ZADO-805479 format. One record per residue (C-alpha): residue in one letter; x, y, z. Coordinates in Angstrom, 1 decimal. Layout:
N
+---+--------+--------+--------+
: r :   east :  north :     up :
+---+--------+--------+--------+
: A :      X :      Y :      Z :
...
+---+--------+--------+--------+
***
This chain:
271
+---+--------+--------+--------+
: r :   east :  north :     up :
+---+--------+--------+--------+
: M :    0.0 :    0.0 :    0.0 :
: Q :    2.8 :    2.4 :    0.9 :
: H :    4.3 :    1.8 :   -2.6 :
: S :    1.0 :    2.6 :   -4.3 :
: M :    0.5 :    5.8 :   -2.1 :
: S :    4.0 :    7.1 :   -3.0 :
: E :    3.4 :    6.2 :   -6.6 :
: L :    0.2 :    8.1 :   -6.8 :
: K :    1.8 :   11.1 :   -5.1 :
: H :    4.6 :   11.0 :   -7.6 :
: W :    2.0 :   11.1 :  -10.4 :
: Q :    0.1 :   14.0 :   -8.8 :
: D :    3.3 :   16.0 :   -8.3 :
: A :    4.3 :   15.6 :  -11.9 :
: L :    0.8 :   16.4 :  -13.2 :
: Q :    0.7 :   19.6 :  -11.2 :
: Q :    3.0 :   21.2 :  -13.8 :
: L :    1.3 :   23.8 :  -15.9 :
: P :    0.4 :   22.5 :  -19.4 :
: P :    2.0 :   21.8 :  -21.7 :
: R :    3.9 :   19.5 :  -19.4 :
: Q :    6.7 :   17.1 :  -20.0 :
: L :    6.3 :   13.9 :  -18.0 :
: P :    9.0 :   11.3 :  -17.2 :
: A :    8.9 :    8.1 :  -19.2 :
: D :    7.9 :    6.0 :  -16.2 :
: I :    4.9 :    8.1 :  -15.5 :
: R :    3.8 :    8.0 :  -19.1 :
: A :    4.1 :    4.3 :  -19.2 :
: A :    2.1 :    3.9 :  -16.0 :
: L :   -0.7 :    6.3 :  -17.0 :
: L :   -0.9 :    4.7 :  -20.5 :
: H :   -0.9 :    1.2 :  -18.9 :
: N :   -3.6 :   -0.1 :  -21.2 :
: R :   -1.8 :    1.0 :  -24.4 :
: G :   -0.3 :   -2.4 :  -24.7 :
: S :   -3.6 :   -4.0 :  -24.2 :
: W :   -5.2 :   -1.8 :  -26.8 :
: R :   -2.3 :   -2.6 :  -29.2 :
: S :   -2.6 :   -6.3 :  -28.6 :
: A :   -6.4 :   -6.3 :  -29.0 :
: T :   -6.1 :   -4.2 :  -32.2 :
: W :   -3.6 :   -6.4 :  -33.9 :
: L :   -5.5 :   -9.5 :  -32.8 :
: A :   -8.6 :   -8.0 :  -34.5 :
: V :   -6.5 :   -7.3 :  -37.6 :
: V :   -5.3 :  -10.9 :  -37.7 :
: L :   -8.8 :  -12.3 :  -37.2 :
: C :  -10.2 :  -10.0 :  -39.8 :
: A :   -7.5 :  -11.0 :  -42.3 :
: L :   -8.2 :  -14.7 :  -41.6 :
: G :  -11.9 :  -14.1 :  -41.9 :
: F :  -11.4 :  -12.3 :  -45.2 :
: L :   -9.3 :  -15.2 :  -46.6 :
: V :  -11.6 :  -17.9 :  -45.3 :
: F :  -15.0 :  -16.3 :  -46.2 :
: F :  -14.2 :  -14.1 :  -49.1 :
: P :  -15.9 :  -15.7 :  -52.1 :
: W :  -13.0 :  -15.8 :  -54.6 :
: E :  -15.4 :  -17.3 :  -57.1 :
: L :  -16.7 :  -13.8 :  -57.6 :
: Q :  -13.7 :  -13.2 :  -59.7 :
: S :  -14.8 :  -16.1 :  -61.9 :
: T :  -18.3 :  -14.7 :  -62.0 :
: L :  -17.1 :  -11.3 :  -63.1 :
: K :  -14.8 :  -12.9 :  -65.7 :
: L :  -17.7 :  -14.8 :  -67.3 :
: D :  -20.0 :  -11.8 :  -67.0 :
: L :  -17.6 :   -9.7 :  -69.0 :
: N :  -16.3 :  -12.1 :  -71.6 :
: A :  -17.9 :  -15.5 :  -71.9 :
: K :  -18.1 :  -17.9 :  -74.9 :
: L :  -21.3 :  -19.9 :  -75.5 :
: A :  -21.7 :  -23.6 :  -76.0 :
: R :  -24.2 :  -26.4 :  -75.6 :
: G :  -23.8 :  -28.9 :  -72.7 :
: Q :  -25.4 :  -31.7 :  -70.9 :
: V :  -26.2 :  -32.1 :  -67.2 :
: V :  -24.4 :  -35.0 :  -65.6 :
: N :  -25.7 :  -34.6 :  -62.1 :
: S :  -27.8 :  -32.1 :  -60.1 :
: V :  -28.1 :  -32.4 :  -56.2 :
: F :  -29.8 :  -30.2 :  -53.7 :
: L :  -27.4 :  -28.3 :  -51.4 :
: K :  -29.4 :  -25.9 :  -49.2 :
: A :  -32.0 :  -23.2 :  -49.0 :
: A :  -30.6 :  -19.7 :  -49.3 :
: A :  -31.9 :  -16.1 :  -49.3 :
: G :  -33.0 :  -14.6 :  -52.6 :
: A :  -30.9 :  -12.1 :  -54.5 :
: N :  -32.7 :   -9.2 :  -52.7 :
: L :  -35.1 :   -8.5 :  -49.9 :
: L :  -38.1 :   -8.9 :  -52.1 :
: K :  -37.2 :  -12.5 :  -53.2 :
: R :  -38.2 :  -15.5 :  -51.1 :
: R :  -35.7 :  -18.1 :  -50.0 :
: Q :  -34.6 :  -20.3 :  -52.9 :
: R :  -33.4 :  -23.9 :  -53.1 :
: I :  -29.8 :  -24.1 :  -54.3 :
: Y :  -28.6 :  -27.1 :  -56.4 :
: S :  -25.1 :  -28.1 :  -57.3 :
: V :  -25.0 :  -28.9 :  -61.0 :
: E :  -22.2 :  -30.9 :  -62.8 :
: F :  -22.2 :  -30.8 :  -66.6 :
: V :  -20.1 :  -31.6 :  -69.7 :
: Y :  -19.6 :  -29.6 :  -72.8 :
: E :  -17.3 :  -29.0 :  -75.8 :
: D :  -15.5 :  -25.8 :  -76.4 :
: A :  -15.2 :  -24.0 :  -79.8 :
: F :  -12.4 :  -26.4 :  -80.8 :
: G :  -14.3 :  -29.5 :  -80.0 :
: Y :  -12.4 :  -30.4 :  -76.8 :
: P :  -14.6 :  -31.9 :  -74.0 :
: H :  -14.7 :  -30.3 :  -70.5 :
: T :  -16.4 :  -30.8 :  -67.2 :
: G :  -17.8 :  -28.0 :  -65.2 :
: R :  -19.7 :  -27.4 :  -62.0 :
: C :  -21.8 :  -24.5 :  -60.7 :
: L :  -24.8 :  -23.6 :  -58.6 :
: S :  -28.3 :  -23.1 :  -59.8 :
: V :  -31.8 :  -22.5 :  -58.5 :
: L :  -33.1 :  -25.0 :  -61.1 :
: S :  -33.6 :  -28.7 :  -60.4 :
: L :  -32.2 :  -30.3 :  -63.6 :
: S :  -32.4 :  -33.9 :  -64.5 :
: S :  -29.4 :  -35.9 :  -65.7 :
: G :  -29.1 :  -35.7 :  -69.5 :
: A :  -30.9 :  -32.3 :  -69.8 :
: Q :  -29.5 :  -30.1 :  -72.5 :
: V :  -28.3 :  -26.7 :  -71.2 :
: D :  -26.5 :  -23.6 :  -72.5 :
: V :  -23.0 :  -23.2 :  -71.1 :
: E :  -20.9 :  -20.0 :  -70.7 :
: Y :  -17.2 :  -20.6 :  -70.5 :
: A :  -13.9 :  -18.6 :  -70.5 :
: A :  -12.1 :  -18.8 :  -73.8 :
: D :   -8.6 :  -18.7 :  -72.1 :
: K :   -9.7 :  -21.1 :  -69.4 :
: P :  -12.3 :  -23.5 :  -70.7 :
: E :  -12.6 :  -25.4 :  -67.4 :
: L :  -14.1 :  -22.2 :  -65.9 :
: A :  -17.7 :  -22.6 :  -66.9 :
: R :  -21.3 :  -22.4 :  -65.7 :
: I :  -24.7 :  -23.2 :  -67.2 :
: S :  -26.8 :  -20.3 :  -68.4 :
: G :  -28.3 :  -18.6 :  -65.3 :
: G :  -25.9 :  -20.5 :  -63.0 :
: F :  -23.6 :  -18.9 :  -60.4 :
: F :  -20.7 :  -19.8 :  -58.1 :
: V :  -21.6 :  -18.0 :  -54.9 :
: P :  -25.1 :  -17.6 :  -53.4 :
: G :  -25.7 :  -13.9 :  -53.0 :
: S :  -23.6 :  -13.0 :  -56.0 :
: Y :  -21.8 :   -9.6 :  -55.7 :
: W :  -23.6 :   -8.8 :  -52.4 :
: A :  -21.6 :  -11.7 :  -50.8 :
: G :  -18.4 :  -10.0 :  -51.9 :
: L :  -19.4 :   -6.7 :  -50.4 :
: W :  -20.2 :   -8.5 :  -47.2 :
: A :  -16.8 :  -10.1 :  -47.2 :
: M :  -15.1 :   -6.7 :  -47.6 :
: L :  -16.3 :   -5.9 :  -44.1 :
: F :  -13.4 :   -8.0 :  -42.7 :
: P :  -10.6 :   -5.8 :  -44.0 :
: A :  -12.7 :   -2.7 :  -43.3 :
: L :  -13.1 :   -3.7 :  -39.6 :
: A :   -9.3 :   -4.1 :  -39.4 :
: V :   -8.7 :   -0.6 :  -40.8 :
: F :  -11.2 :    0.8 :  -38.4 :
: G :   -9.5 :   -1.0 :  -35.5 :
: I :   -6.1 :    0.5 :  -36.4 :
: W :   -7.6 :    4.0 :  -36.8 :
: N :   -9.5 :    3.8 :  -33.5 :
: Y :   -6.4 :    2.6 :  -31.7 :
: Q :   -4.3 :    5.5 :  -33.0 :
: R :   -7.1 :    7.9 :  -32.1 :
: V :   -7.3 :    6.7 :  -28.5 :
: V :   -3.5 :    6.9 :  -28.1 :
: R :   -3.4 :   10.4 :  -29.4 :
: R :   -6.2 :   11.5 :  -27.1 :
: R :   -4.4 :   10.0 :  -24.1 :
: Q :   -1.1 :   11.6 :  -25.0 :
: R :   -2.8 :   15.0 :  -25.4 :
: L :   -4.6 :   14.5 :  -22.1 :
: L :   -1.3 :   13.8 :  -20.3 :
: T :    0.3 :   16.9 :  -21.8 :
: H :   -2.6 :   19.4 :  -21.5 :
: G :   -5.0 :   17.8 :  -19.0 :
: H :   -6.0 :   19.4 :  -15.7 :
: L :   -6.1 :   17.8 :  -12.2 :
: T :   -9.2 :   18.0 :  -10.1 :
: P :  -10.8 :   16.1 :   -7.2 :
: A :  -14.0 :   14.1 :   -7.8 :
: I :  -16.6 :   12.4 :   -5.6 :
: I :  -18.3 :    9.1 :   -6.2 :
: Q :  -22.0 :    9.7 :   -6.1 :
: Q :  -23.2 :    6.2 :   -6.7 :
: L :  -21.7 :    2.7 :   -7.1 :
: W :  -23.6 :   -0.4 :   -8.3 :
: T :  -22.7 :   -3.8 :   -9.8 :
: D :  -24.2 :   -6.0 :  -12.5 :
: G :  -25.5 :   -8.6 :  -10.1 :
: S :  -23.3 :  -11.4 :  -11.4 :
: P :  -22.4 :  -14.2 :   -9.0 :
: D :  -18.8 :  -13.0 :   -8.5 :
: N :  -20.1 :   -9.3 :   -8.2 :
: D :  -16.9 :   -8.2 :   -9.8 :
: N :  -18.1 :   -5.8 :  -12.5 :
: G :  -20.0 :   -2.5 :  -11.9 :
: W :  -20.2 :    1.2 :  -12.6 :
: I :  -19.6 :    4.4 :  -10.7 :
: A :  -21.3 :    7.7 :  -11.1 :
: I :  -18.8 :   10.6 :  -10.4 :
: Q :  -19.0 :   14.3 :  -10.2 :
: F :  -16.3 :   17.0 :  -10.4 :
: D :  -15.8 :   20.7 :  -11.2 :
: A :  -14.1 :   21.7 :  -14.4 :
: D :  -13.5 :   25.5 :  -14.6 :
: G :  -16.7 :   26.3 :  -12.7 :
: A :  -18.8 :   23.8 :  -14.6 :
: E :  -20.2 :   20.7 :  -12.9 :
: V :  -19.4 :   17.5 :  -14.7 :
: Q :  -21.2 :   14.2 :  -14.1 :
: L :  -20.3 :   10.9 :  -15.8 :
: T :  -20.5 :    7.2 :  -15.4 :
: E :  -17.5 :    4.9 :  -15.7 :
: S :  -17.4 :    1.1 :  -15.7 :
: V :  -15.1 :   -0.6 :  -13.2 :
: S :  -14.1 :   -4.1 :  -12.4 :
: G :  -11.7 :   -6.2 :  -10.3 :
: A :   -9.3 :   -4.2 :   -8.3 :
: A :  -10.6 :   -0.9 :   -9.6 :
: L :  -14.1 :   -1.8 :   -8.3 :
: S :  -12.6 :   -2.7 :   -4.9 :
: A :  -10.7 :    0.6 :   -4.8 :
: A :  -13.9 :    2.5 :   -5.6 :
: R :  -15.7 :    0.7 :   -2.8 :
: D :  -13.0 :    1.7 :   -0.4 :
: I :  -13.2 :    5.3 :   -1.5 :
: V :  -17.0 :    5.3 :   -0.9 :
: R :  -16.6 :    3.6 :    2.5 :
: T :  -14.0 :    6.2 :    3.7 :
: R :  -15.8 :    9.1 :    2.0 :
: G :  -12.6 :    9.8 :    0.1 :
: T :  -12.2 :   11.5 :   -3.3 :
: L :  -10.9 :   10.5 :   -6.7 :
: T :   -8.1 :   12.4 :   -8.5 :
: V :   -9.2 :   13.1 :  -12.1 :
: L :   -7.1 :   14.2 :  -15.0 :
: H :   -9.5 :   15.8 :  -17.5 :
: S :   -9.4 :   17.7 :  -20.8 :
: A :  -10.1 :   21.4 :  -20.5 :
: E :  -12.0 :   21.4 :  -23.8 :
: A :  -14.0 :   18.1 :  -23.2 :
: P :  -14.0 :   17.5 :  -19.4 :
: R :  -15.8 :   14.1 :  -19.8 :
: E :  -12.6 :   12.9 :  -21.5 :
: C :  -10.6 :   12.0 :  -18.4 :
: I :   -8.4 :    9.5 :  -16.5 :
: L :   -9.3 :    8.4 :  -12.9 :
: L :   -5.8 :    8.1 :  -11.4 :
: N :   -6.9 :    6.3 :   -8.2 :
: L :   -8.3 :    3.4 :  -10.2 :
: L :   -5.2 :    2.8 :  -12.3 :
: P :   -3.0 :   -0.3 :  -11.6 :
: G :   -0.4 :    0.6 :   -9.0 :
: A :   -2.8 :    3.0 :   -7.2 :
: H :   -5.7 :    0.7 :   -6.4 :
: S :   -5.0 :    0.8 :   -2.7 :
: I :   -5.3 :    4.6 :   -2.5 :
: V :   -8.3 :    5.9 :   -0.7 :
+---+--------+--------+--------+
***
């Protein structure tokens, strides 16, 4: 406890400097303690989004686009057609459709035989004659007329693009939070705050909750609610029990953007 008390006093003394202040590296590391967690979580999200993109992105859309732009026509014959699943229609107005996997054979413009496979909403019998669209430079890439490779067509591709978009958003959000914290440490103001209310989520371990705090920022009363858990929740309970105060580092322009020093790791035993 003594170590934590001296550490908090060290932070407070350094933060008493008039902005813009230059803080020692150890204090910056302590007050930005969750930067590592943010970085790890962000990069984990990036990796998961990349994997999700690689796993779920329908690369067959490239094949669809290629055939849409430049396909040769031929006649073919159905070898087999089996039911796969029921899928949503192409848009919100279309009912769910039954999807079939169709295997077919055909000959290209030079008379060479090829086998192809695609999806279709039609139940075709073996031996049925069908029109075939194929790529001239890659005859094995083919589909029956009206067939497709990915249920949902191009909408599926747009959905898959959300994975890299989420990764980009995660990196941007991480950088934004770090910049805001850095700016707060350099230009923020110290002020005492009182805990008006504390409550928990009612879980069996009762280890998660919220605190409603109030403090004065340049004559204006500021009230906000912060989530707390674990040691921070215990520290908040101690402050309430002893009628102590919190030390808040807040932004002058946006006082609700703040750091509760007493609840940071290393200061949890302060009351």
